[in-house]
C-alpha positions in Angstrom: 81.4 67.1 -10.9 78.6 64.6 -10.3 78.9 61.3 -8.5 76.7 58.6 -6.9 77.2 57.6 -3.3 76.1 54.1 -2.3 77.2 51.7 0.4 76.4 48.5 2.3 75.1 46.4 -0.6 75.5 43.3 1.6 75.2 41.0 -1.4 74.4 37.5 -0.3 72.5 38.6 2.8 69.5 36.5 4.0 66.6 38.2 5.8 65.5 35.7 8.5 66.6 32.9 6.2 64.8 34.4 3.2 67.1 34.5 0.2 67.3 38.1 -1.1 69.0 37.4 -4.4 66.0 38.4 -6.5 65.5 41.5 -4.5 69.1 42.5 -4.6 69.4 42.0 -8.3 66.3 44.1 -8.8 67.6 47.0 -6.7 71.0 46.9 -8.4 69.2 47.1 -11.8 67.6 50.3 -10.6 71.0 51.7 -9.7 72.2 50.9 -13.2 69.1 52.6 -14.7 69.7 55.7 -12.6 73.3 55.9 -13.7 72.3 55.5 -17.3 69.9 58.4 -16.9 72.1 60.7 -14.8 75.5 59.9 -16.4 77.6 60.6 -13.2 81.3 61.1 -13.5 81.9 58.6 -10.7 80.1 55.9 -8.7 81.3 55.5 -5.2 80.5 52.4 -3.0 81.5 53.0 0.6 82.1 49.4 1.8 80.3 46.2 2.7 80.0 45.0 -0.9 79.3 41.5 0.4 77.6 40.3 3.6 80.4 37.8 4.4 84.2 37.9 4.1 84.0 34.6 2.1 80.9 35.2 -0.1 78.9 32.4 -1.7 79.5 31.8 -5.4 76.0 33.2 -6.1 76.8 36.5 -4.3 80.0 36.9 -6.4 77.9 36.2 -9.5 75.5 39.0 -8.6 78.3 41.5 -7.9 80.1 40.6 -11.1 76.9 41.1 -13.1 76.2 44.4 -11.4 79.7 45.9 -12.1 79.7 44.6 -15.7 76.2 46.0 -16.5 77.0 49.3 -14.7 80.2 49.7 -16.8 78.3 49.1 -20.0 75.7 51.6 -19.0 78.2 54.4 -18.2 81.6 53.3 -19.8 83.4 56.6 -19.0 82.3 56.7 -15.3 85.0 56.0 -12.7 84.0 53.2 -10.3 85.4 53.5 -6.8 84.8 50.8 -4.2 86.3 50.2 -0.7 86.0 47.2 1.6 83.9 47.3 4.7 84.0 45.4 8.0 82.0 42.6 6.4 84.3 42.2 3.4 87.7 40.5 3.0 90.1 43.3 2.3 92.6 40.9 0.7 90.0 39.5 -1.7 88.7 42.9 -2.7 92.3 44.1 -3.3 92.8 41.4 -6.0 93.8 42.6 -9.5 93.9 46.2 -8.2 96.4 47.6 -10.7 94.7 45.9 -13.7 91.3 47.2 -12.6 92.6 50.8 -12.2 93.3 50.8 -15.9 89.7 50.0 -16.6 88.5 52.9 -14.3 87.5 50.5 -11.6 89.3 51.3 -8.3 88.6 48.5 -5.9 90.5 49.2 -2.7 90.5 46.5 0.0 93.3 47.5 2.3 94.3 50.7 4.0 98.0 51.9 4.0 100.0 49.6 6.3 103.6 50.7 5.8 105.3 54.1 6.2 105.7 54.6 2.4 102.0 53.9 1.8 99.2 56.5 1.8 95.5 56.4 1.4 94.6 55.6 -2.2 93.7 58.9 -4.0 91.9 59.1 -7.3 91.8 62.6 -8.9 89.2 63.5 -11.5 89.1 66.8 -13.5 86.2 69.1 -14.5 86.0 72.7 -15.7 86.9 73.9 -12.2 90.0 71.8 -11.7 90.7 68.6 -9.7 88.5 66.7 -7.4 90.4 64.3 -5.1 88.7 61.2 -3.9 90.4 59.6 -0.9 89.5 55.9 -0.7 89.9 54.6 2.9 88.7 51.0 3.5 87.5 49.9 7.0 90.4 50.3 9.5 91.1 48.6 12.7 93.9 50.1 14.8 95.9 46.9 14.6 96.0 47.2 10.8 97.9 50.5 10.7 99.9 50.5 13.9 103.2 50.6 11.9 102.1 54.0 10.6 100.2 55.6 13.5 102.2 53.9 16.4 101.0 52.7 19.8 100.4 54.2 23.2 102.9 54.6 26.0 102.1 51.0 27.2 102.6 49.5 23.7 98.9 49.0 23.1 97.0 49.9 19.9 95.6 53.4 19.8 91.9 53.9 19.9 89.8 54.0 16.7 89.4 57.8 17.2 93.1 58.5 17.6 94.0 56.1 14.8 91.7 57.7 12.2 92.8 61.2 13.2 96.5 60.3 12.8 96.0 58.4 9.6 94.1 61.2 7.8 96.4 64.0 9.2 99.4 62.4 7.6 97.8 62.9 4.1 98.2 66.7 4.4 95.0 67.3 2.4 95.2 70.4 0.2 92.1 72.3 1.3 92.5 74.7 -1.6 91.2 71.9 -3.8 88.0 70.0 -3.7 88.3 66.8 -1.7 86.0 63.8 -1.0 86.5 61.1 1.6 85.1 57.6 1.0 85.2 55.8 4.3 83.6 52.9 6.2 83.7 53.6 9.9 81.4 54.7 12.8 81.7 58.5 12.8 80.0 60.6 15.5 79.1 64.3 15.6 81.5 66.0 18.0 80.1 65.9 21.5 77.4 63.4 20.8 77.0 60.1 22.7 77.3 56.9 20.6 74.3 55.4 22.4 72.1 58.2 21.0 72.6 57.1 17.4 69.9 54.8 16.2 71.4 51.5 14.9 69.8 48.8 12.9 69.6 45.2 13.9 71.6 44.2 10.8 74.6 46.2 11.9 77.6 44.8 13.7 78.3 46.8 16.9 81.3 46.8 19.1 81.1 46.5 22.9 81.1 49.9 24.4 81.1 51.5 20.9 84.9 51.6 21.1 85.0 52.0 17.3 83.4 55.5 17.4 85.4 58.3 15.7 84.8 62.0 16.2 83.6 63.7 13.0 85.9 66.7 13.3 88.4 64.5 11.3 86.1 65.0 8.3 86.5 68.8 8.2 89.2 68.8 5.6 86.8 67.4 3.1 84.1 69.0 1.0 82.0 65.8 1.2 82.3 62.6 3.1 80.7 59.5 1.4 80.3 57.2 4.4 79.3 53.6 4.8 78.6 51.3 7.9 75.4 52.8 9.3 72.4 51.2 7.6 69.9 54.0 8.2 70.4 57.2 6.0 72.0 59.7 8.4 73.9 63.0 8.5 77.0 63.3 10.7 76.8 66.8 12.1 76.7 68.4 8.6 74.7 68.2 5.4 78.1 67.3 3.7 79.0 64.2 5.8 76.5 61.5 5.1 75.7 57.8 5.5 73.5 56.9 2.5 72.3 53.7 4.2 71.6 50.3 2.6 69.9 50.3 -0.8 67.6 47.5 0.5 66.3 46.8 4.0 68.5 44.3 5.7 66.5 43.8 8.8 62.9 44.3 10.2 64.2 47.3 12.1 64.6 49.1 8.7 60.8 48.6 7.9 59.4 51.8 6.4 62.7 53.5 5.6 62.9 55.2 2.3 66.0 53.9 0.6 67.9 55.7 -2.2 71.1 56.6 -3.9 72.7 60.0 -3.0 73.7 62.0 -6.0 76.3 64.7 -5.2 77.2 67.6 -7.5 80.2 69.7 -6.5 80.7 73.1 -8.1 83.5 75.5 -8.0 85.7 75.7 -4.8 85.1 78.8 -2.8 84.3 79.7 0.9 80.7 78.8 0.1 81.4 75.7 -2.0 78.3 74.8 -3.9 77.5 71.2 -3.1 74.1 70.0 -4.2 72.8 66.8 -2.7 69.8 64.9 -4.2 68.4 61.5 -3.0 67.3 59.4 -5.9 64.7 57.0 -4.5 64.9 53.2 -4.9 61.7 51.0 -4.7 62.2 47.5 -3.5 60.6 44.5 -5.2 59.1 43.7 -1.8 58.8 46.1 1.2 59.7 45.0 4.7 56.6 45.6 6.8 55.4 45.2 10.4 51.7 44.5 10.6 50.0 44.6 14.0 46.5 43.9 15.1 44.1 41.1 15.8 44.2 38.0 13.7 41.2 39.2 11.5 42.7 42.7 11.2 46.0 41.3 10.1 44.5 38.9 7.6 42.7 41.8 6.0 46.1 43.3 5.0 47.2 40.3 3.0 50.2 41.2 0.7 53.3 39.8 -0.9 55.8 41.9 1.1 58.2 40.6 3.7 56.1 40.8 6.8 56.5 40.5 10.6 53.1 39.9 12.1 52.3 41.0 15.7 49.1 39.6 17.0 47.2 41.5 19.7 44.3 39.1 20.3 43.3 38.8 24.0 41.9 35.3 23.5 43.8 32.1 22.9 44.0 31.1 19.2 44.1 27.7 17.5 47.8 27.7 16.8 47.8 25.4 13.7 44.8 27.2 12.1 46.3 30.6 12.9 49.7 29.9 11.3 48.1 28.3 8.2 45.8 31.3 7.7 48.6 33.8 8.2 51.0 32.0 5.8 48.3 31.8 3.2 47.8 35.6 3.5 51.5 36.4 3.5 53.6 34.1 1.3 56.8 36.0 2.3 56.1 35.9 6.0 59.2 36.5 8.2 57.8 35.8 11.7 54.7 35.8 13.9 54.8 37.4 17.3 52.2 37.6 20.1 51.9 40.8 22.1 51.6 40.0 25.8 48.4 41.7 27.0 47.6 39.6 30.1 50.0 39.9 33.0 49.5 38.1 36.3 49.4 40.4 39.3 51.9 39.0 41.9 51.9 42.1 44.1 49.7 40.6 46.8 51.7 37.4 47.0 54.9 39.3 47.2 53.6 41.5 50.0 52.5 38.4 51.9 55.9 36.8 51.5 57.7 39.9 52.7 55.6 39.9 55.9 56.2 36.2 56.5 58.8 35.1 59.0 62.1 34.1 57.2 62.1 30.7 59.0 58.5 29.9 58.0 59.2 31.1 54.4 62.2 28.7 54.1 60.2 25.8 55.6 57.4 26.3 53.2 59.9 26.3 50.3 62.0 23.4 51.4 59.1 21.3 52.7 59.2 18.1 54.9 62.0 19.1 57.2 62.6 17.0 60.3 63.4 18.5 63.7 67.2 18.3 63.3 67.1 20.0 59.8 64.8 22.7 61.3 67.3 23.4 64.0 70.1 23.7 61.5 68.0 26.0 59.4 67.1 28.2 62.4 70.8 28.5 63.3 71.7 29.5 59.7 69.0 32.2 59.6 70.1 33.6 63.0 73.7 33.7 61.8 72.8 35.6 58.7 70.6 38.0 60.7 73.3 38.4 63.4 71.2 37.0 66.1 73.0 35.2 69.0 
């Protein structure tokens, strides 16, 4: 069984107000070409189809074109998509039953009532069934009718919610199982702060959305979305594929790609082969650092953040014009602060100065009565009678 693992398309995203429609269409064409070449049995997209819950018409048009062309390139391939935290689950859930008949499984909402379960799509190969569990982005409040609340009537934590939600599926581990999920999973025992996150990701205060990855152990592979940098979660078999296209400057230099997963016969040493098929963006996201002349010598048509290290003052208008001529897709210009004033001597002098004299020098032009009041206040604070 062979399938593609993608996530976090973020169609409609702007990079520092730069429209990425042309770049996104180009990268999606590459995905279609790879599918045509490899002929996977399934294409899995693990959430954040769009960058906004209510996407612009142009973004919907790009997605529509992508799915249409992908289906034409591999008509027998099953398409499986779930909603992420950027998507509207209700909108993505539209025409669900009709699309299922066309081998397009677009799941926008998790189970919310007792009689509902995680959507499962089962495919067959020469070794038997492969079960794909399609779990959209979950907030505890969405599924509290199923998983319950704590002793105080409050929603459970993200971790407890996901563990209960997946446990009720009673996954048959004698068969091959794949989880498709859009959450923040952590290797057991690791600290959320140690995970490198990209500037384009939405993060919760205190990382309250973190979920321990032991919940994934029932699955032969976990196709994960949400983290924008390609990353493993405590195992070669639990993976974030990352964004297919850089969504922020913090992703500069990352090699993007599609994960191709091949699952063989189920046994204690299940043969799961993982290959990353590289994607090449129309324009790279780059950070170029140096003096003005060093920077200008690297002129290109990529998306560029320029960091200037010149120690001398520059003619602002001339500098900006020259940089914009060299980099037509310039994102921003930064100046590295190399000169720092040394206030240590001044601070030492102030520490040694009498508090009354220091206050007088700050307030200035105090008359005798005001000085008397000030001296009384300082003595009160210092505890002097």
